[in-house]
N, CA, C and O atoms as a GROMACS GRO file, in nm:
protein
  336
    1MET      N    1  27.584  13.037  16.236
    1MET     CA    2  27.643  13.127  16.287
    1MET      C    3  27.717  13.094  16.415
    1MET      O    4  27.684  13.163  16.511
    2GLU      N    5  27.791  13.021  16.431
    2GLU     CA    6  27.834  12.943  16.531
    2GLU      C    7  27.891  13.048  16.636
    2GLU      O    8  27.964  13.140  16.599
    3GLY      N    9  27.854  13.028  16.771
    3GLY     CA   10  27.930  13.121  16.868
    3GLY      C   11  27.902  13.285  16.871
    3GLY      O   12  27.960  13.356  16.953
    4ILE      N   13  27.825  13.327  16.793
    4ILE     CA   14  27.803  13.471  16.775
    4ILE      C   15  27.672  13.508  16.832
    4ILE      O   16  27.655  13.630  16.840
    5GLY      N   17  27.578  13.435  16.872
    5GLY     CA   18  27.430  13.462  16.924
    5GLY      C   19  27.362  13.544  16.826
    5GLY      O   20  27.411  13.578  16.719
    6TRP      N   21  27.232  13.580  16.875
    6TRP     CA   22  27.145  13.599  16.800
    6TRP      C   23  27.165  13.756  16.755
    6TRP      O   24  27.155  13.792  16.638
    7ILE      N   25  27.190  13.829  16.846
    7ILE     CA   26  27.213  13.982  16.831
    7ILE      C   27  27.334  13.982  16.726
    7ILE      O   28  27.312  14.040  16.620
    8GLY      N   29  27.442  13.934  16.742
    8GLY     CA   30  27.554  13.926  16.645
    8GLY      C   31  27.506  13.871  16.515
    8GLY      O   32  27.542  13.923  16.410
    9ALA      N   33  27.425  13.768  16.516
    9ALA     CA   34  27.393  13.727  16.365
    9ALA      C   35  27.312  13.822  16.307
    9ALA      O   36  27.329  13.838  16.186
   10ILE      N   37  27.212  13.902  16.372
   10ILE     CA   38  27.138  13.984  16.306
   10ILE      C   39  27.247  14.126  16.261
   10ILE      O   40  27.228  14.190  16.157
   11ILE      N   41  27.335  14.152  16.339
   11ILE     CA   42  27.430  14.251  16.280
   11ILE      C   43  27.500  14.203  16.179
   11ILE      O   44  27.492  14.269  16.076
   12ILE      N   45  27.573  14.097  16.177
   12ILE     CA   46  27.645  14.044  16.100
   12ILE      C   47  27.569  14.014  15.950
   12ILE      O   48  27.617  14.037  15.839
   13GLY      N   49  27.449  13.961  15.977
   13GLY     CA   50  27.343  13.943  15.868
   13GLY      C   51  27.316  14.069  15.769
   13GLY      O   52  27.323  14.069  15.646
   14GLY      N   53  27.286  14.172  15.853
   14GLY     CA   54  27.267  14.300  15.816
   14GLY      C   55  27.374  14.357  15.712
   14GLY      O   56  27.352  14.394  15.596
   15ILE      N   57  27.496  14.355  15.782
   15ILE     CA   58  27.614  14.398  15.721
   15ILE      C   59  27.645  14.321  15.574
   15ILE      O   60  27.675  14.380  15.470
   16ALA      N   61  27.632  14.189  15.588
   16ALA     CA   62  27.666  14.084  15.475
   16ALA      C   63  27.558  14.103  15.383
   16ALA      O   64  27.591  14.093  15.264
   17GLY      N   65  27.420  14.132  15.411
   17GLY     CA   66  27.329  14.164  15.308
   17GLY      C   67  27.342  14.297  15.233
   17GLY      O   68  27.301  14.314  15.118
   18TRP      N   69  27.405  14.396  15.312
   18TRP     CA   70  27.425  14.518  15.243
   18TRP      C   71  27.551  14.514  15.156
   18TRP      O   72  27.554  14.586  15.056
   19ILE      N   73  27.654  14.435  15.185
   19ILE     CA   74  27.759  14.428  15.124
   19ILE      C   75  27.726  14.330  14.970
   19ILE      O   76  27.763  14.360  14.856
   20ALA      N   77  27.656  14.223  15.010
   20ALA     CA   78  27.584  14.145  14.894
   20ALA      C   79  27.499  14.223  14.784
   20ALA      O   80  27.507  14.208  14.662
   21GLU      N   81  27.422  14.303  14.849
   21GLU     CA   82  27.354  14.405  14.774
   21GLU      C   83  27.435  14.500  14.673
   21GLU      O   84  27.400  14.526  14.558
   22GLN      N   85  27.536  14.539  14.730
   22GLN     CA   86  27.646  14.625  14.647
   22GLN      C   87  27.715  14.568  14.570
   22GLN      O   88  27.756  14.628  14.470
   23ILE      N   89  27.749  14.425  14.596
   23ILE     CA   90  27.815  14.335  14.484
   23ILE      C   91  27.731  14.300  14.372
   23ILE      O   92  27.769  14.305  14.255
   24MET      N   93  27.617  14.265  14.409
   24MET     CA   94  27.524  14.209  14.326
   24MET      C   95  27.427  14.328  14.256
   24MET      O   96  27.327  14.300  14.189
   25LYS      N   97  27.465  14.447  14.277
   25LYS     CA   98  27.394  14.543  14.227
   25LYS      C   99  27.230  14.556  14.231
   25LYS      O  100  27.155  14.599  14.142
   26SER      N  101  27.201  14.512  14.348
   26SER     CA  102  27.025  14.498  14.364
   26SER      C  103  27.002  14.598  14.460
   26SER      O  104  27.091  14.664  14.513
   27ASP      N  105  26.880  14.609  14.484
   27ASP     CA  106  26.807  14.716  14.567
   27ASP      C  107  26.696  14.666  14.674
   27ASP      O  108  26.576  14.667  14.649
   28HIS      N  109  26.753  14.618  14.804
   28HIS     CA  110  26.683  14.578  14.890
   28HIS      C  111  26.657  14.662  15.025
   28HIS      O  112  26.730  14.757  15.050
   29ASN      N  113  26.557  14.626  15.107
   29ASN     CA  114  26.556  14.707  15.212
   29ASN      C  115  26.626  14.642  15.334
   29ASN      O  116  26.667  14.527  15.321
   30LEU      N  117  26.645  14.719  15.470
   30LEU     CA  118  26.720  14.647  15.583
   30LEU      C  119  26.681  14.498  15.623
   30LEU      O  120  26.758  14.408  15.655
   31ILE      N  121  26.551  14.496  15.613
   31ILE     CA  122  26.483  14.361  15.674
   31ILE      C  123  26.537  14.266  15.569
   31ILE      O  124  26.585  14.159  15.609
   32VAL      N  125  26.536  14.291  15.442
   32VAL     CA  126  26.572  14.197  15.330
   32VAL      C  127  26.708  14.146  15.342
   32VAL      O  128  26.749  14.030  15.331
   33ASN      N  129  26.776  14.269  15.369
   33ASN     CA  130  26.927  14.262  15.379
   33ASN      C  131  26.991  14.158  15.487
   33ASN      O  132  27.082  14.078  15.469
   34ILE      N  133  26.915  14.183  15.606
   34ILE     CA  134  26.935  14.104  15.716
   34ILE      C  135  26.894  13.945  15.693
   34ILE      O  136  26.963  13.852  15.734
   35LEU      N  137  26.786  13.933  15.630
   35LEU     CA  138  26.737  13.804  15.622
   35LEU      C  139  26.833  13.739  15.505
   35LEU      O  140  26.868  13.622  15.518
   36LEU      N  141  26.868  13.804  15.409
   36LEU     CA  142  26.964  13.734  15.305
   36LEU      C  143  27.108  13.713  15.360
   36LEU      O  144  27.176  13.621  15.313
   37GLY      N  145  27.149  13.782  15.443
   37GLY     CA  146  27.265  13.771  15.548
   37GLY      C  147  27.278  13.632  15.607
   37GLY      O  148  27.363  13.545  15.585
   38ILE      N  149  27.165  13.632  15.693
   38ILE     CA  150  27.156  13.546  15.793
   38ILE      C  151  27.124  13.399  15.710
   38ILE      O  152  27.168  13.291  15.750
   39ALA      N  153  27.049  13.414  15.603
   39ALA     CA  154  27.004  13.288  15.522
   39ALA      C  155  27.137  13.245  15.448
   39ALA      O  156  27.176  13.129  15.439
   40GLY      N  157  27.206  13.365  15.392
   40GLY     CA  158  27.340  13.297  15.318
   40GLY      C  159  27.418  13.216  15.396
   40GLY      O  160  27.455  13.105  15.359
   41ALA      N  161  27.453  13.284  15.540
   41ALA     CA  162  27.529  13.221  15.615
   41ALA      C  163  27.496  13.088  15.668
   41ALA      O  164  27.586  13.010  15.700
   42VAL      N  165  27.356  13.056  15.678
   42VAL     CA  166  27.328  12.935  15.728
   42VAL      C  167  27.348  12.819  15.609
   42VAL      O  168  27.386  12.704  15.626
   43VAL      N  169  27.306  12.888  15.473
   43VAL     CA  170  27.325  12.798  15.371
   43VAL      C  171  27.459  12.741  15.333
   43VAL      O  172  27.483  12.622  15.314
   44LEU      N  173  27.551  12.853  15.325
   44LEU     CA  174  27.685  12.809  15.299
   44LEU      C  175  27.762  12.769  15.412
   44LEU      O  176  27.863  12.705  15.383
   45ASN      N  177  27.739  12.789  15.537
   45ASN     CA  178  27.794  12.704  15.662
   45ASN      C  179  27.744  12.558  15.647
   45ASN      O  180  27.828  12.470  15.664
   46ALA      N  181  27.626  12.526  15.619
   46ALA     CA  182  27.594  12.392  15.618
   46ALA      C  183  27.649  12.322  15.481
   46ALA      O  184  27.672  12.201  15.487
   47LEU      N  185  27.668  12.385  15.368
   47LEU     CA  186  27.726  12.334  15.258
   47LEU      C  187  27.884  12.306  15.284
   47LEU      O  188  27.947  12.207  15.244
   48LEU      N  189  27.930  12.404  15.351
   48LEU     CA  190  28.079  12.379  15.369
   48LEU      C  191  28.109  12.257  15.489
   48LEU      O  192  28.205  12.181  15.505
   49PHE      N  193  27.995  12.273  15.557
   49PHE     CA  194  28.018  12.142  15.667
   49PHE      C  195  28.007  12.004  15.617
   49PHE      O  196  28.070  11.908  15.662
   50PHE      N  197  27.917  12.001  15.513
   50PHE     CA  198  27.907  11.871  15.446
   50PHE      C  199  28.015  11.847  15.347
   50PHE      O  200  28.043  11.732  15.314
   51ILE      N  201  28.080  11.955  15.295
   51ILE     CA  202  28.180  11.933  15.192
   51ILE      C  203  28.305  11.909  15.254
   51ILE      O  204  28.372  11.808  15.232
   52VAL      N  205  28.342  12.013  15.342
   52VAL     CA  206  28.490  12.011  15.406
   52VAL      C  207  28.477  11.952  15.533
   52VAL      O  208  28.575  11.889  15.573
   53GLY      N  209  28.381  11.957  15.603
   53GLY     CA  210  28.361  11.903  15.749
   53GLY      C  211  28.369  12.020  15.830
   53GLY      O  212  28.364  11.988  15.949
   54GLY      N  213  28.378  12.126  15.816
   54GLY     CA  214  28.392  12.252  15.880
   54GLY      C  215  28.368  12.372  15.818
   54GLY      O  216  28.342  12.379  15.698
   55THR      N  217  28.377  12.492  15.909
   55THR     CA  218  28.362  12.610  15.833
   55THR      C  219  28.467  12.727  15.887
   55THR      O  220  28.555  12.700  15.970
   56LEU      N  221  28.449  12.852  15.834
   56LEU     CA  222  28.528  12.954  15.906
   56LEU      C  223  28.487  13.004  16.038
   56LEU      O  224  28.366  13.024  16.046
   57GLY      N  225  28.548  13.027  16.132
   57GLY     CA  226  28.528  13.062  16.268
   57GLY      C  227  28.539  13.218  16.278
   57GLY      O  228  28.593  13.279  16.186
   58GLY      N  229  28.488  13.285  16.389
   58GLY     CA  230  28.494  13.411  16.417
   58GLY      C  231  28.404  13.502  16.363
   58GLY      O  232  28.308  13.463  16.297
   59ILE      N  233  28.428  13.629  16.386
   59ILE     CA  234  28.312  13.729  16.324
   59ILE      C  235  28.368  13.753  16.170
   59ILE      O  236  28.291  13.743  16.075
   60ILE      N  237  28.479  13.778  16.157
   60ILE     CA  238  28.525  13.804  16.022
   60ILE      C  239  28.505  13.678  15.922
   60ILE      O  240  28.467  13.705  15.808
   61GLY      N  241  28.521  13.575  15.947
   61GLY     CA  242  28.501  13.443  15.900
   61GLY      C  243  28.353  13.415  15.852
   61GLY      O  244  28.317  13.370  15.743
   62GLN      N  245  28.282  13.450  15.954
   62GLN     CA  246  28.119  13.449  15.927
   62GLN      C  247  28.081  13.548  15.848
   62GLN      O  248  28.003  13.514  15.760
   63LEU      N  249  28.117  13.673  15.853
   63LEU     CA  250  28.098  13.776  15.754
   63LEU      C  251  28.132  13.739  15.614
   63LEU      O  252  28.051  13.758  15.524
   64ILE      N  253  28.230  13.696  15.596
   64ILE     CA  254  28.299  13.617  15.468
   64ILE      C  255  28.166  13.545  15.428
   64ILE      O  256  28.084  13.588  15.346
   65ILE      N  257  28.160  13.433  15.496
   65ILE     CA  258  28.059  13.336  15.470
   65ILE      C  259  27.907  13.365  15.437
   65ILE      O  260  27.834  13.309  15.354
   66ALA      N  261  27.883  13.456  15.514
   66ALA     CA  262  27.740  13.545  15.486
   66ALA      C  263  27.728  13.609  15.369
   66ALA      O  264  27.631  13.592  15.296
   67VAL      N  265  27.835  13.695  15.338
   67VAL     CA  266  27.839  13.779  15.230
   67VAL      C  267  27.840  13.656  15.096
   67VAL      O  268  27.747  13.661  15.014
   68ILE      N  269  27.910  13.586  15.086
   68ILE     CA  270  27.920  13.487  14.973
   68ILE      C  271  27.788  13.404  14.973
   68ILE      O  272  27.743  13.373  14.862
   69GLY      N  273  27.731  13.371  15.070
   69GLY     CA  274  27.610  13.293  15.074
   69GLY      C  275  27.490  13.370  15.033
   69GLY      O  276  27.401  13.318  14.967
   70ALA      N  277  27.487  13.514  15.078
   70ALA     CA  278  27.395  13.609  15.027
   70ALA      C  279  27.392  13.626  14.885
   70ALA      O  280  27.291  13.608  14.817
   71CYS      N  281  27.514  13.664  14.838
   71CYS     CA  282  27.537  13.661  14.673
   71CYS      C  283  27.494  13.550  14.616
   71CYS      O  284  27.430  13.556  14.512
   72LEU      N  285  27.520  13.445  14.669
   72LEU     CA  286  27.446  13.308  14.625
   72LEU      C  287  27.320  13.308  14.621
   72LEU      O  288  27.279  13.246  14.524
   73LEU      N  289  27.235  13.353  14.690
   73LEU     CA  290  27.098  13.327  14.713
   73LEU      C  291  27.044  13.455  14.605
   73LEU      O  292  26.945  13.432  14.536
   74ILE      N  293  27.114  13.588  14.593
   74ILE     CA  294  27.066  13.663  14.511
   74ILE      C  295  27.079  13.621  14.353
   74ILE      O  296  27.006  13.661  14.263
   75TRP      N  297  27.197  13.526  14.342
   75TRP     CA  298  27.207  13.493  14.200
   75TRP      C  299  27.112  13.398  14.165
   75TRP      O  300  27.068  13.399  14.050
   76ILE      N  301  27.064  13.295  14.268
   76ILE     CA  302  26.974  13.205  14.240
   76ILE      C  303  26.831  13.247  14.238
   76ILE      O  304  26.746  13.177  14.184
   77TYR      N  305  26.806  13.355  14.295
   77TYR     CA  306  26.662  13.419  14.285
   77TYR      C  307  26.652  13.480  14.137
   77TYR      O  308  26.549  13.469  14.070
   78ARG      N  309  26.765  13.544  14.093
   78ARG     CA  310  26.767  13.619  13.941
   78ARG      C  311  26.754  13.499  13.863
   78ARG      O  312  26.673  13.505  13.770
   79LEU      N  313  26.821  13.380  13.882
   79LEU     CA  314  26.818  13.271  13.764
   79LEU      C  315  26.693  13.206  13.770
   79LEU      O  316  26.649  13.149  13.670
   80VAL      N  317  26.620  13.210  13.895
   80VAL     CA  318  26.481  13.141  13.867
   80VAL      C  319  26.393  13.248  13.833
   80VAL      O  320  26.303  13.208  13.760
   81LYS      N  321  26.386  13.376  13.862
   81LYS     CA  322  26.304  13.480  13.819
   81LYS      C  323  26.308  13.499  13.667
   81LYS      O  324  26.210  13.528  13.600
   82SER      N  325  26.456  13.474  13.612
   82SER     CA  326  26.470  13.494  13.464
   82SER      C  327  26.406  13.396  13.369
   82SER      O  328  26.387  13.417  13.249
   83ARG      N  329  26.374  13.281  13.438
   83ARG     CA  330  26.308  13.164  13.372
   83ARG      C  331  26.166  13.163  13.375
   83ARG      O  332  26.103  13.089  13.299
   84THR      N  333  26.108  13.240  13.459
   84THR     CA  334  25.952  13.237  13.464
   84THR      C  335  25.898  13.365  13.370
   84THR      O  336  25.777  13.386  13.357
   0.00000   0.00000   0.00000
C-alpha cells in the first residue's frame, strides 16, 4: 500500500476486509478483516507489479486492490479447506 502509511493501511485493510467478507458471504472478526485486507492488498499489488509493471494509486485504488485481493484470499482458503 504505497504512500498510505501504517495507519491508513490498517483502516483501508479493515474496510476492504469487511467489504470482501460481505461479497464472499463469510463471517470474520475485525482483526481477521484487517489482516485479510492488508494481505490481499500486498498479494494483488505484487501480482499486478510483476504482470503489468505498476498498480493503482491513491486511497480508492488501493481500496479496490485490497478488496479484490481479500476476496481472492478467501476463495483460495475455501478451495484448500474443501480439499482436506
